[in-house]
ChimeraX commands (.cxc) that place a marker at each C-alpha (Angstrom):
marker #1 position -23.99,5.89,-16.98 radius 0.5
marker #1 position -21.78,4.96,-13.94 radius 0.5
marker #1 position -23.74,4.96,-10.43 radius 0.5
marker #1 position -21.86,4.44,-7.13 radius 0.5
marker #1 position -23.86,2.00,-5.10 radius 0.5
marker #1 position -25.63,3.59,-2.16 radius 0.5
marker #1 position -24.48,1.22,0.58 radius 0.5
marker #1 position -20.66,2.57,-0.58 radius 0.5
marker #1 position -22.13,6.26,-0.37 radius 0.5
marker #1 position -23.59,5.42,2.67 radius 0.5
marker #1 position -20.91,3.82,4.51 radius 0.5
marker #1 position -17.40,5.47,2.75 radius 0.5
marker #1 position -16.20,9.07,2.25 radius 0.5
marker #1 position -15.10,10.31,-0.68 radius 0.5
marker #1 position -10.98,10.86,-1.06 radius 0.5
marker #1 position -10.40,11.43,-4.79 radius 0.5
marker #1 position -10.44,9.51,-8.19 radius 0.5
marker #1 position -7.60,7.29,-10.21 radius 0.5
marker #1 position -8.00,7.07,-13.72 radius 0.5
marker #1 position -10.37,4.22,-13.37 radius 0.5
marker #1 position -11.47,4.08,-9.84 radius 0.5
marker #1 position -13.29,6.51,-7.25 radius 0.5
marker #1 position -11.00,6.36,-3.93 radius 0.5
marker #1 position -13.50,5.98,-0.94 radius 0.5
marker #1 position -12.70,5.86,2.94 radius 0.5
marker #1 position -14.44,3.57,4.89 radius 0.5
marker #1 position -16.10,5.62,7.57 radius 0.5
marker #1 position -14.63,3.35,10.33 radius 0.5
marker #1 position -11.67,5.51,12.06 radius 0.5
marker #1 position -10.70,1.68,13.76 radius 0.5
marker #1 position -8.85,1.05,10.24 radius 0.5
marker #1 position -7.23,2.87,7.60 radius 0.5
marker #1 position -9.66,1.14,5.43 radius 0.5
marker #1 position -9.81,2.25,1.49 radius 0.5
marker #1 position -12.10,1.14,-1.30 radius 0.5
marker #1 position -11.47,1.41,-5.16 radius 0.5
marker #1 position -14.58,1.39,-7.16 radius 0.5
marker #1 position -14.06,1.09,-10.98 radius 0.5
marker #1 position -16.15,3.64,-12.51 radius 0.5
marker #1 position -17.99,0.90,-15.10 radius 0.5
marker #1 position -21.39,0.37,-15.60 radius 0.5
marker #1 position -23.05,-3.10,-14.12 radius 0.5
marker #1 position -19.81,-4.83,-13.47 radius 0.5
marker #1 position -19.70,-7.25,-10.33 radius 0.5
marker #1 position -16.31,-8.99,-11.41 radius 0.5
marker #1 position -12.92,-8.39,-12.24 radius 0.5
marker #1 position -13.17,-10.74,-15.29 radius 0.5
marker #1 position -16.04,-8.60,-16.66 radius 0.5
marker #1 position -13.67,-5.64,-17.30 radius 0.5
marker #1 position -11.80,-5.57,-20.47 radius 0.5
marker #1 position -7.82,-6.42,-20.28 radius 0.5
marker #1 position -6.95,-2.86,-20.21 radius 0.5
marker #1 position -9.01,-2.15,-17.14 radius 0.5
marker #1 position -8.26,-5.12,-15.21 radius 0.5
marker #1 position -4.08,-4.28,-15.55 radius 0.5
marker #1 position -5.09,-0.61,-14.64 radius 0.5
marker #1 position -7.49,-2.09,-11.37 radius 0.5
marker #1 position -4.36,-4.32,-10.10 radius 0.5
marker #1 position -2.03,-1.18,-10.98 radius 0.5
marker #1 position -4.21,1.28,-8.83 radius 0.5
marker #1 position -4.47,-1.58,-6.23 radius 0.5
marker #1 position -1.18,-2.35,-5.78 radius 0.5
marker #1 position -0.01,1.42,-5.96 radius 0.5
marker #1 position -2.35,1.99,-3.02 radius 0.5
marker #1 position -1.80,-1.15,-1.00 radius 0.5
marker #1 position 2.43,-0.28,-1.19 radius 0.5
marker #1 position 1.70,3.48,-0.37 radius 0.5
marker #1 position -0.38,2.68,2.54 radius 0.5
marker #1 position 1.55,0.06,3.98 radius 0.5
marker #1 position 4.75,2.67,4.08 radius 0.5
marker #1 position 2.37,5.60,5.03 radius 0.5
marker #1 position 0.55,3.63,8.22 radius 0.5
marker #1 position 3.64,0.95,8.87 radius 0.5
marker #1 position 1.10,-2.02,8.57 radius 0.5
marker #1 position 2.17,-5.33,9.87 radius 0.5
marker #1 position 0.09,-6.68,6.98 radius 0.5
marker #1 position -2.36,-5.24,4.18 radius 0.5
marker #1 position -5.78,-6.79,3.55 radius 0.5
marker #1 position -6.86,-6.38,-0.27 radius 0.5
marker #1 position -10.07,-7.93,-1.09 radius 0.5
marker #1 position -12.94,-7.88,-3.97 radius 0.5
marker #1 position -15.60,-10.01,-2.16 radius 0.5
marker #1 position -19.04,-8.23,-3.03 radius 0.5
marker #1 position -21.02,-10.33,-1.17 radius 0.5
marker #1 position -23.24,-7.64,0.28 radius 0.5
marker #1 position -22.68,-5.03,-2.42 radius 0.5
marker #1 position -22.35,-6.51,-5.67 radius 0.5
marker #1 position -20.70,-3.47,-7.65 radius 0.5
marker #1 position -17.30,-4.53,-7.91 radius 0.5
marker #1 position -15.14,-2.81,-5.50 radius 0.5
marker #1 position -11.50,-3.68,-3.88 radius 0.5
marker #1 position -10.90,-3.15,-0.14 radius 0.5
marker #1 position -7.41,-2.09,0.79 radius 0.5
marker #1 position -7.11,-2.08,4.56 radius 0.5
marker #1 position -4.10,-1.42,6.40 radius 0.5
marker #1 position -3.94,-4.09,9.51 radius 0.5
marker #1 position -1.78,-3.95,12.72 radius 0.5
marker #1 position -1.19,-6.47,15.33 radius 0.5
marker #1 position -2.76,-3.92,17.76 radius 0.5
marker #1 position -5.97,-3.13,15.76 radius 0.5
marker #1 position -9.55,-3.86,17.04 radius 0.5
marker #1 position -10.09,-6.71,15.16 radius 0.5
marker #1 position -6.50,-8.44,14.65 radius 0.5
marker #1 position -5.99,-11.25,13.57 radius 0.5
marker #1 position -9.87,-11.68,12.67 radius 0.5
marker #1 position -11.32,-9.91,9.38 radius 0.5
marker #1 position -12.53,-6.30,9.89 radius 0.5
marker #1 position -15.97,-7.10,8.81 radius 0.5
marker #1 position -18.73,-7.13,11.20 radius 0.5
marker #1 position -16.32,-7.57,13.69 radius 0.5
marker #1 position -17.07,-3.87,15.78 radius 0.5
marker #1 position -19.56,-1.00,15.06 radius 0.5
marker #1 position -18.09,1.54,12.63 radius 0.5
marker #1 position -16.53,4.43,14.78 radius 0.5
marker #1 position -16.80,7.48,12.51 radius 0.5
marker #1 position -14.10,9.96,11.65 radius 0.5
marker #1 position -14.31,13.13,12.84 radius 0.5
marker #1 position -14.20,15.90,10.18 radius 0.5
marker #1 position -10.69,17.01,11.62 radius 0.5
marker #1 position -9.72,13.01,11.19 radius 0.5
marker #1 position -10.81,13.03,7.77 radius 0.5
marker #1 position -8.80,16.51,7.08 radius 0.5
marker #1 position -5.43,15.25,8.15 radius 0.5
marker #1 position -6.09,11.83,6.81 radius 0.5
marker #1 position -6.62,13.66,3.23 radius 0.5
marker #1 position -3.51,15.69,4.01 radius 0.5
marker #1 position -1.44,12.48,4.65 radius 0.5
marker #1 position -2.44,10.98,1.43 radius 0.5
marker #1 position -2.00,13.83,-0.39 radius 0.5
marker #1 position 1.99,13.99,0.48 radius 0.5
marker #1 position 2.28,10.34,-0.66 radius 0.5
marker #1 position -0.24,9.95,-3.51 radius 0.5
marker #1 position 1.36,12.58,-5.70 radius 0.5
marker #1 position 0.43,10.75,-8.91 radius 0.5
marker #1 position -2.59,9.18,-10.58 radius 0.5
marker #1 position -4.96,10.70,-7.77 radius 0.5
marker #1 position -7.17,13.81,-8.43 radius 0.5
marker #1 position -8.33,14.72,-4.78 radius 0.5
marker #1 position -11.66,15.79,-3.76 radius 0.5
marker #1 position -11.65,19.20,-2.57 radius 0.5
marker #1 position -13.14,19.84,0.51 radius 0.5
marker #1 position -17.05,20.85,0.31 radius 0.5
marker #1 position -17.27,18.74,-2.86 radius 0.5
marker link #1:1,2 radius 0.2
marker link #1:2,3 radius 0.2
marker link #1:3,4 radius 0.2
marker link #1:4,5 radius 0.2
marker link #1:5,6 radius 0.2
marker link #1:6,7 radius 0.2
marker link #1:7,8 radius 0.2
marker link #1:8,9 radius 0.2
marker link #1:9,10 radius 0.2
marker link #1:10,11 radius 0.2
marker link #1:11,12 radius 0.2
marker link #1:12,13 radius 0.2
marker link #1:13,14 radius 0.2
marker link #1:14,15 radius 0.2
marker link #1:15,16 radius 0.2
marker link #1:16,17 radius 0.2
marker link #1:17,18 radius 0.2
marker link #1:18,19 radius 0.2
marker link #1:19,20 radius 0.2
marker link #1:20,21 radius 0.2
marker link #1:21,22 radius 0.2
marker link #1:22,23 radius 0.2
marker link #1:23,24 radius 0.2
marker link #1:24,25 radius 0.2
marker link #1:25,26 radius 0.2
marker link #1:26,27 radius 0.2
marker link #1:27,28 radius 0.2
marker link #1:28,29 radius 0.2
marker link #1:29,30 radius 0.2
marker link #1:30,31 radius 0.2
marker link #1:31,32 radius 0.2
marker link #1:32,33 radius 0.2
marker link #1:33,34 radius 0.2
marker link #1:34,35 radius 0.2
marker link #1:35,36 radius 0.2
marker link #1:36,37 radius 0.2
marker link #1:37,38 radius 0.2
marker link #1:38,39 radius 0.2
marker link #1:39,40 radius 0.2
marker link #1:40,41 radius 0.2
marker link #1:41,42 radius 0.2
marker link #1:42,43 radius 0.2
marker link #1:43,44 radius 0.2
marker link #1:44,45 radius 0.2
marker link #1:45,46 radius 0.2
marker link #1:46,47 radius 0.2
marker link #1:47,48 radius 0.2
marker link #1:48,49 radius 0.2
marker link #1:49,50 radius 0.2
marker link #1:50,51 radius 0.2
marker link #1:51,52 radius 0.2
marker link #1:52,53 radius 0.2
marker link #1:53,54 radius 0.2
marker link #1:54,55 radius 0.2
marker link #1:55,56 radius 0.2
marker link #1:56,57 radius 0.2
marker link #1:57,58 radius 0.2
marker link #1:58,59 radius 0.2
marker link #1:59,60 radius 0.2
marker link #1:60,61 radius 0.2
marker link #1:61,62 radius 0.2
marker link #1:62,63 radius 0.2
marker link #1:63,64 radius 0.2
marker link #1:64,65 radius 0.2
marker link #1:65,66 radius 0.2
marker link #1:66,67 radius 0.2
marker link #1:67,68 radius 0.2
marker link #1:68,69 radius 0.2
marker link #1:69,70 radius 0.2
marker link #1:70,71 radius 0.2
marker link #1:71,72 radius 0.2
marker link #1:72,73 radius 0.2
marker link #1:73,74 radius 0.2
marker link #1:74,75 radius 0.2
marker link #1:75,76 radius 0.2
marker link #1:76,77 radius 0.2
marker link #1:77,78 radius 0.2
marker link #1:78,79 radius 0.2
marker link #1:79,80 radius 0.2
marker link #1:80,81 radius 0.2
marker link #1:81,82 radius 0.2
marker link #1:82,83 radius 0.2
marker link #1:83,84 radius 0.2
marker link #1:84,85 radius 0.2
marker link #1:85,86 radius 0.2
marker link #1:86,87 radius 0.2
marker link #1:87,88 radius 0.2
marker link #1:88,89 radius 0.2
marker link #1:89,90 radius 0.2
marker link #1:90,91 radius 0.2
marker link #1:91,92 radius 0.2
marker link #1:92,93 radius 0.2
marker link #1:93,94 radius 0.2
marker link #1:94,95 radius 0.2
marker link #1:95,96 radius 0.2
marker link #1:96,97 radius 0.2
marker link #1:97,98 radius 0.2
marker link #1:98,99 radius 0.2
marker link #1:99,100 radius 0.2
marker link #1:100,101 radius 0.2
marker link #1:101,102 radius 0.2
marker link #1:102,103 radius 0.2
marker link #1:103,104 radius 0.2
marker link #1:104,105 radius 0.2
marker link #1:105,106 radius 0.2
marker link #1:106,107 radius 0.2
marker link #1:107,108 radius 0.2
marker link #1:108,109 radius 0.2
marker link #1:109,110 radius 0.2
marker link #1:110,111 radius 0.2
marker link #1:111,112 radius 0.2
marker link #1:112,113 radius 0.2
marker link #1:113,114 radius 0.2
marker link #1:114,115 radius 0.2
marker link #1:115,116 radius 0.2
marker link #1:116,117 radius 0.2
marker link #1:117,118 radius 0.2
marker link #1:118,119 radius 0.2
marker link #1:119,120 radius 0.2
marker link #1:120,121 radius 0.2
marker link #1:121,122 radius 0.2
marker link #1:122,123 radius 0.2
marker link #1:123,124 radius 0.2
marker link #1:124,125 radius 0.2
marker link #1:125,126 radius 0.2
marker link #1:126,127 radius 0.2
marker link #1:127,128 radius 0.2
marker link #1:128,129 radius 0.2
marker link #1:129,130 radius 0.2
marker link #1:130,131 radius 0.2
marker link #1:131,132 radius 0.2
marker link #1:132,133 radius 0.2
marker link #1:133,134 radius 0.2
marker link #1:134,135 radius 0.2
marker link #1:135,136 radius 0.2
marker link #1:136,137 radius 0.2
marker link #1:137,138 radius 0.2
marker link #1:138,139 radius 0.2
marker link #1:139,140 radius 0.2
marker link #1:140,141 radius 0.2
marker link #1:141,142 radius 0.2
marker link #1:142,143 radius 0.2
view
């Protein structure tokens, strides 16, 4: 049975589900920072997924990155699967702008997280609903 790592539950807000991955929002309002987590048990590396799931993960990652780049007018998209702290396989998809708080350094550990206000999350979800019109089932409010 798939269980989301407790650190991801603690640090992220649920946005919805792609066919393979949970779509999460890192609770740091400094950056539009999303996390995709394949709903597969005990997977820590991409190569542990079967070939179909590997293709689906890449499809969902690139679809999300391209959509976010256009939606948030990114200067650069950071896409990474590190797993040094949270070993459960997850892909970070981060919108970067030259004027963001960490540019040009990585966002990890640069500044303490600045949590989203409820209204900011609501607006962000509404914005995403307009652009992620296929393949995503959004978490309903209060769910």
